[in-house]
C-alpha positions, 0 to 999 in steps of 0.5 A: 203890464207887457201885454197891455202894450202889445195889444195894438200889435196883433189881436193875439195879445188880447187872449194871451192876457186871459191865458196868463191870468186864468184857465182857458174856457174851452171845454176840450182843454185839459189842465196840461194844455192850459199849462202848456199854453201859459208856457208858450204865452210867456215864450212869445212875449219877446217876439210880440214885443219886437213885432210891436215896435216894428222889428221883423219877425221871422217865419218860424216865429210867425208859425209859432204864433199861428200854432199858439193861436190854433191851440190856445185861442178859444175863438179859433177853437170854437170855429174849427174844432167841432171834429177832426175832419172839420179842422182838416177841411178848414185848413184844406180850404185855406190851402186851396185858396193858395193854389191859383196864386201859386200857379199864376206866379209860376206861370210868370211873367216875373223875373227869377228874384220876384218868383223866389220872393213871392213863392217863398212867401206862399210856402211860408204861409203854407207852412204856417197853416199846416203847422197850425192844423197839427196844433189844432189836431193835438187838442183832440187827444183823449176825445171819444169817437163821437168827437174824433169821427164827428161828421162836419156835414152832420148825419152819420158818424165817419168811419176810420176809413172816411177820416183817413180819406179826408186826411190823405186828400189834404196830404196829397194836395200839399204834396202837389203844391210842393211839386209845383215849386220844387224847381224854384231855389232860395233859402226861404222856399227850401226851409219852408218845404222842409218844415212842411214835410215835418208838419205832415209827419207830425200830423200823421203821428197826431192822428194816429195818437188820436185814433190808433185805428188810423195807423197805417192808413195815413200817407206821408 
């Protein structure tokens, strides 16, 4: 079986096997999402096969793998999907860890080519993380207020205004990180920045679908 040969490539393969073989054992997953995950798993077979034999995998394929993992991996669901705010804060923490690295790189000393390569890698990683967040948020569609507005710190349930503030803080920081590198040229950077912008728009749409009360409250 193809996936048995892919196990050494990435740990993702281990749960792709289970997804293709049986329903996903995550309470939040609907039948429709199970079917979607199986479809994506089949689409990723060739990409994972290339990765296994050492062929390069492009940033878009890496992002697709990240999206699949966030949406379909039971382990990742358990780690970050206790509430919408928890998922957003988990991604925010990852992006905060990137910020000093980006600042240091922009301060140099590196030649122009090195800066473009390094910043390009950071922006690609950022796109991967933000797109993974949108995939994670999609799993909350159809959930009730107790899950959508769950407080990661415990205690009183968040209000729509509280959740909007959490989301807008993330989006504001994403914008600031993009501004830091806006003067660095290069196809990889430009492509990643464009993708990140689309990711943010998708996050806004997803949040407004999860909770119509958020419409008009999420910035882009």
